[in-house]
C-alpha positions in Angstrom: 83.0 12.2 -11.7 80.9 13.8 -14.4 80.8 16.0 -17.4 79.5 19.6 -17.0 76.1 20.4 -18.5 76.3 23.0 -21.3 73.1 22.8 -23.2 69.4 22.8 -22.4 69.0 19.5 -24.2 71.6 17.9 -21.9 69.6 19.3 -18.9 66.4 17.9 -20.3 68.0 14.5 -20.8 69.3 14.6 -17.2 65.9 15.4 -15.8 64.4 12.4 -17.5 67.1 10.2 -16.0 66.5 11.8 -12.6 62.8 11.1 -12.8 63.4 7.4 -13.8 65.9 6.9 -11.0 63.6 8.6 -8.4 60.7 6.3 -9.3 62.9 3.2 -9.2 64.8 4.1 -6.0 61.8 4.4 -3.7 62.7 5.5 -0.2 65.7 7.9 0.0 67.3 6.7 3.2 69.1 8.7 5.8 72.5 7.5 4.7 71.9 8.7 1.1 70.7 12.1 2.2 73.7 12.5 4.6 76.1 11.4 1.9 74.8 14.1 -0.5 74.9 16.8 2.2 78.4 15.8 3.2 79.6 15.9 -0.4 78.3 19.5 -0.7 80.2 20.3 2.5 83.3 18.7 1.1 83.0 20.8 -2.1 83.0 24.0 -0.1 85.8 23.0 2.2 88.1 21.6 -0.5 87.5 24.5 -3.0 87.1 27.4 -0.6 90.2 29.3 -1.9 89.4 28.9 -5.6 85.8 30.0 -4.9 86.8 33.1 -2.9 89.3 34.1 -5.6 86.6 33.7 -8.2 84.2 35.9 -6.2 86.9 38.5 -5.8 87.5 38.5 -9.6 83.8 38.8 -10.4 83.2 41.7 -8.1 86.4 43.5 -9.0 87.3 43.6 -5.3 85.8 41.5 -2.6 87.7 40.6 0.5 88.5 36.9 0.9 87.5 36.9 4.6 84.1 38.4 3.8 83.5 35.8 1.0 84.5 33.1 3.5 82.1 34.5 6.2 79.1 35.3 3.9 79.2 32.6 1.3 81.3 29.7 2.5 80.6 29.6 6.2 77.0 30.7 5.6 76.4 27.8 3.3 78.2 25.4 5.6 76.0 26.5 8.4 72.9 25.5 6.4 74.4 22.2 5.3 75.7 21.1 8.7 72.5 22.0 10.4 70.6 19.8 8.0 73.1 17.0 8.3 73.1 17.1 12.1 69.3 17.4 12.6 68.1 15.2 9.7 67.0 12.2 11.7 64.7 14.4 13.9 62.9 15.6 10.8 62.3 12.3 9.2 59.5 9.8 9.9 55.8 9.9 9.5 53.4 11.9 11.7 50.3 10.2 13.1 47.1 12.1 12.5 43.7 11.9 14.2 41.1 9.9 12.3 37.6 11.3 12.1 34.8 9.8 14.2 33.5 7.1 14.3 36.3 5.5 12.3 38.8 6.4 15.0 37.0 3.8 17.2 36.9 1.1 14.5 40.6 0.5 13.9 41.3 3.1 11.1 44.6 4.9 11.1 46.1 7.9 9.3 49.5 9.4 9.0 51.4 11.9 6.9 54.5 10.9 5.0 57.1 13.5 3.9 58.2 12.4 0.5 61.0 13.8 -1.7 59.5 15.8 -4.6 62.1 14.6 -7.1 64.5 17.1 -8.6 64.9 20.7 -7.4 66.2 23.4 -9.7 68.0 26.2 -7.9 68.8 29.5 -9.7 71.3 31.6 -7.7 72.1 35.3 -7.8 75.3 37.3 -8.1 75.4 39.1 -4.8 75.9 35.9 -2.8 76.8 33.6 -5.6 77.6 30.5 -3.4 75.2 31.0 -0.5 72.1 31.5 -2.7 72.8 28.1 -4.2 74.0 26.0 -1.3 71.7 27.2 1.4 68.5 26.1 -0.4 70.5 23.1 -1.6 70.8 22.0 2.0 67.0 22.0 2.4 66.5 20.2 -1.0 69.0 17.4 -0.2 67.7 17.0 3.4 64.3 16.3 1.9 65.8 13.6 -0.2 65.7 15.4 -3.6 68.2 15.6 -6.4 69.2 19.0 -7.6 70.5 21.0 -10.5 72.2 24.4 -9.9 72.2 27.4 -12.2 74.8 30.0 -11.0 74.3 33.6 -12.0 75.8 34.7 -15.3 76.7 38.1 -13.7 79.4 36.2 -11.7 80.9 34.1 -14.5 84.2 33.1 -12.9 82.4 31.9 -9.8 80.0 29.9 -12.0 83.0 28.4 -13.9 84.9 27.3 -10.7 81.8 26.0 -9.0 80.7 24.0 -12.1 84.1 22.3 -12.2 84.1 21.5 -8.5 80.6 20.0 -8.6 81.5 17.9 -11.6 84.5 16.6 -9.9 82.8 15.7 -6.6 79.2 14.9 -7.4 77.5 12.2 -9.4 75.2 14.2 -11.8 72.4 11.9 -10.7 72.7 13.6 -7.3 73.7 17.2 -8.0 74.7 18.9 -11.3 75.5 22.4 -12.5 74.6 24.1 -15.7 76.1 27.4 -16.7 75.2 30.0 -19.3 73.7 33.4 -19.8 70.2 34.8 -19.8 68.9 32.5 -22.4 70.0 29.5 -20.4 68.3 30.9 -17.4 65.1 31.3 -19.3 65.3 27.7 -20.6 66.1 26.5 -17.0 63.0 28.1 -15.6 60.9 26.4 -18.3 62.1 22.9 -17.4 59.8 20.3 -15.7 61.5 20.4 -12.3 59.6 19.1 -9.3 60.3 22.4 -7.5 62.1 25.5 -8.6 64.0 28.0 -6.4 65.0 31.5 -7.6 66.9 34.2 -5.8 66.9 37.7 -7.5 64.8 40.7 -8.3 61.0 40.9 -8.1 60.7 41.6 -11.9 62.8 38.6 -12.9 60.9 36.6 -10.3 57.7 37.2 -12.1 59.2 35.9 -15.3 60.5 32.8 -13.5 57.0 32.1 -12.1 55.4 32.5 -15.6 57.9 30.1 -17.1 57.4 27.6 -14.3 53.6 27.7 -14.7 53.8 26.0 -18.1 54.8 22.8 -16.3 52.9 23.6 -13.0 56.2 23.6 -11.2 55.9 24.9 -7.6 58.3 27.8 -6.9 60.2 29.3 -4.0 61.1 32.9 -4.8 63.5 34.8 -2.6 63.3 38.3 -4.0 64.1 41.7 -2.6 62.2 44.9 -1.6 63.1 48.1 0.0 63.8 46.8 3.5 62.8 49.7 5.9 64.2 50.6 9.3 62.1 52.3 12.0 64.1 54.1 14.7 61.9 55.0 17.7 62.2 58.0 19.9 63.0 55.5 22.6 66.0 54.0 20.7 69.6 54.4 21.7 70.3 56.5 18.6 74.1 56.1 18.7 73.9 52.4 19.0 71.3 52.1 16.3 73.5 54.2 14.0 76.5 52.0 14.8 74.7 48.7 14.0 73.1 50.1 10.9 76.4 51.4 9.6 77.9 47.9 10.0 74.9 46.3 8.2 74.9 48.8 5.3 78.6 48.3 4.7 78.2 44.5 4.3 79.0 43.5 0.7 78.9 47.1 -0.4 75.2 47.3 0.4 74.5 44.4 -2.1 72.4 42.2 0.1 68.8 41.4 -0.4 68.0 42.3 3.2 70.3 45.4 3.3 68.5 48.4 4.9 67.2 50.8 2.1 65.1 53.2 4.0 65.7 54.6 7.5 62.8 56.4 9.2 64.1 58.6 12.0 62.5 61.1 14.4 63.1 64.7 13.3 64.9 65.6 16.5 67.4 62.7 16.2 68.6 63.6 12.7 71.9 65.2 13.5 72.8 62.8 16.3 72.1 59.8 14.0 74.1 61.2 11.1 77.1 62.0 13.2 77.1 58.6 14.9 76.4 56.7 11.6 79.1 58.5 9.6 81.6 58.1 12.4 81.2 54.3 12.5 81.0 53.9 8.7 84.2 56.0 8.3 86.0 54.0 11.0 85.1 50.8 9.2 86.0 52.2 5.7 88.3 55.2 6.1 89.2 55.0 2.4 87.3 53.6 -0.5 89.2 53.5 -3.8 91.9 51.0 -3.0 90.4 49.6 0.2 90.5 45.8 0.1 87.9 45.6 2.9 85.2 47.4 0.8 83.3 45.4 -1.7 83.0 46.9 -5.2 79.7 47.2 -7.1 79.4 44.0 -9.2 79.6 45.7 -12.7 79.4 49.0 -14.5 75.7 48.7 -15.2 74.8 48.4 -11.6 77.1 51.2 -10.6 75.5 53.5 -13.2 72.1 52.6 -11.9 72.9 53.4 -8.2 74.8 56.6 -9.2 71.8 57.6 -11.3 69.4 57.1 -8.4 71.4 59.5 -6.2 72.0 62.1 -8.9 68.3 62.2 -9.7 67.3 62.7 -6.1 69.9 65.4 -5.7 68.7 67.2 -8.8 65.2 67.2 -7.4 66.3 68.9 -4.2 67.4 66.1 -1.8 70.4 66.6 0.4 73.2 64.1 -0.1 75.9 63.3 2.4 78.9 61.1 1.4 80.5 58.7 3.9 83.4 58.6 4.2 83.9 62.2 3.0 86.7 61.4 0.6 87.3 62.4 -3.1 85.0 60.4 -5.4 87.0 57.7 -7.1 87.4 58.1 -10.9 88.3 54.4 -11.6 87.1 51.1 -10.4 83.6 50.4 -9.0 84.1 51.3 -5.3 82.2 54.4 -4.1 81.6 56.0 -0.7 78.1 55.5 0.7 75.6 58.1 -0.4 73.1 59.1 2.3 70.1 60.7 0.6 68.0 62.8 3.0 64.3 63.2 2.5 64.1 62.7 -1.3 60.9 63.2 -3.3 58.4 60.3 -2.8 58.4 59.5 -6.5 62.2 59.6 -6.9 63.7 56.4 -8.3 65.7 55.8 -5.1 62.3 55.7 -3.2 60.7 53.3 -5.7 63.5 50.9 -6.7 65.6 48.5 -4.6 69.0 50.2 -4.2 71.3 47.2 -4.0 74.5 49.2 -3.6 76.3 51.9 -1.6 73.4 54.3 -1.1 70.9 54.8 1.7 67.7 56.9 2.2 67.1 58.8 5.4 63.6 60.0 6.1 62.6 62.0 9.1 59.2 61.6 10.7 57.1 63.0 13.5 54.4 60.3 13.8 55.3 56.6 13.7 51.8 55.6 12.6 52.4 57.6 9.4 55.6 55.7 8.9 53.8 52.4 9.2 51.2 53.6 6.7 53.9 54.6 4.2 55.7 51.2 4.5 52.3 49.5 4.0 51.7 51.5 0.9 54.5 49.8 -1.0 55.4 46.2 -1.7 56.0 43.8 1.2 59.7 44.0 2.1 61.9 41.0 2.6 63.1 42.4 6.0 62.0 45.0 8.5 64.0 46.5 11.3 62.9 48.3 14.5 65.1 50.0 17.0 63.5 51.1 20.3 62.7 50.2 23.9 58.9 50.8 23.9 57.3 47.4 23.9 53.9 48.7 23.1 55.2 50.6 20.1 57.3 47.6 19.0 54.2 45.4 19.1 52.3 48.1 17.1 54.9 47.9 14.4 54.9 44.1 14.4 51.1 43.9 14.4 50.5 46.4 11.7 53.2 45.5 9.1 54.0 42.4 7.1 57.5 41.4 5.9 59.5 38.3 5.2 61.4 38.6 8.5 62.2 41.0 11.3 65.2 41.9 13.4 64.7 44.1 16.5 67.4 46.4 17.7 69.9 45.1 15.1 70.0 44.3 11.4 70.4 41.3 9.1 70.5 38.8 12.0 67.2 37.0 11.5 68.5 35.6 8.2 71.3 33.8 10.0 68.8 31.7 11.9 69.1 28.1 10.6 66.3 26.9 13.0 63.7 29.4 11.5 62.3 30.0 8.1 63.9 32.5 5.7 61.8 33.9 2.9 59.6 36.7 1.6 56.0 37.6 1.2 54.2 39.3 -1.6 56.6 41.3 -3.7 59.5 40.0 -1.7 58.8 36.4 -2.6 57.1 33.2 -1.5 58.1 30.0 0.2 61.1 29.7 2.5 64.1 27.5 3.4 66.4 26.9 6.4 66.2 24.0 8.8 63.2 21.9 9.2 61.0 24.5 7.5 63.1 24.1 4.4 62.9 20.3 4.7 59.1 20.7 4.7 59.2 23.2 1.8 60.9 20.7 -0.5 58.9 17.6 0.7 55.5 16.5 -0.5 53.3 16.0 2.6 51.3 12.9 1.6 48.3 11.8 3.7 47.9 8.0 4.1 44.6 6.5 5.4 44.2 2.9 6.4 40.6 1.7 6.3 38.9 -0.1 9.3 38.7 -3.9 9.2 34.9 -3.7 8.8 32.9 -1.2 6.7 29.7 -0.4 8.5 28.2 2.0 6.1 25.7 -0.5 4.6 24.4 -1.4 8.1 24.1 2.3 8.9 21.9 3.0 5.9 24.5 5.3 4.3 24.6 3.5 0.9 22.1 3.4 -1.9 19.3 2.6 -2.1 18.7 5.3 0.6 16.0 4.8 3.1 13.3 7.4 3.9 15.2 8.2 7.0 18.6 9.0 5.4 18.0 12.7 4.7 16.7 13.3 8.2 19.7 11.5 9.7 22.1 13.6 7.7 20.3 16.8 8.5 20.5 16.0 12.2 24.3 16.2 11.9 24.2 19.8 10.7 25.0 21.7 13.9 26.8 24.8 15.1 
């Protein structure tokens, strides 16, 4: 249906066309929003095999079933939830008019208007989901959109751009591909809202670029998502669920557990149970099609370097499964780094790969203090049966989201906001919260049939009693 965008000038021209069409169109009706959402659904359904093959090629080994579950079905969940609940989100909301105008016929309401065009920059670890899940919120709010896939997953970007160009009118949704320079140019365009998923450091650059055009941003970043395992937890079950979570996508998820805080006495029981589960899930690594490879050599070297540094500084490292270290490819067993130095890189940087830090503790209040001393994480996990302790953790920490007695699950909630806070991002999407995020809430006030201010002595020239009358209203 359209040509693919290849240059920043083409993108600039398209945004001008979008702005003109948005101003001329006026109300974006339910049928138009549903049509756009359904087209996005059709893209994923019709091109699922090609997209999964592209993700496998980009990773150098990623199971088709996992790509279907994580990227295709995850995206479809967001799109279908928006499509099926859209009518409930639309319409104006009546608001209370201030006294005495509420008794004189004045009315007020809030309209939720499309902002215009939303730019969405995806990331490589979930290259379809990080584009289409926020797209569901943008389209439900009545916006147009331009997608920028990650250059780190070039085959996925190529296949997706072709599919979008075939199925979408570019006046609804378009894709532009390219490397880092194109990403920088994209962030500097005059969108009406910009979404970025990626690292905190790049997020800062995106925000600076967007500021030149005063573009509001939604940043879904990362952070060292911590796990607190209580003395009251079922240690074996906590270990089992965390092993499942850490194996997802080879640890390359923005909400993957990075740090596990564990009571000193539970160390051996946890490690035994964790490694048993992880080794049962992935008994081999090198040629195991179920295990996701690290995305590229640069990221592999980064993760390996974190582990090596911690080990050189005296930390104990356990490999799971305990198999010979592969010499080719980018698949590696999970490295469990036990009690590394506080200033080690693996304690300071988001891991985003097959490595995990285990920290033993004796006082949970010290754990909370240590978590609070760093950046706000995107996710926080607590395992335990002590409600008072659970509430203490919830009340004294701040994170993007929380899962209790499991991991990753809060992000799958379509009827609840997903997003970060502080260093882990700002803004959110999913469901009606995403609809509101990408809408402009506009207050409308309708004046009363009669304006009594002159009769009340509230207009110049002010009488001698005006100041006293105003002062009488100043109350506690």
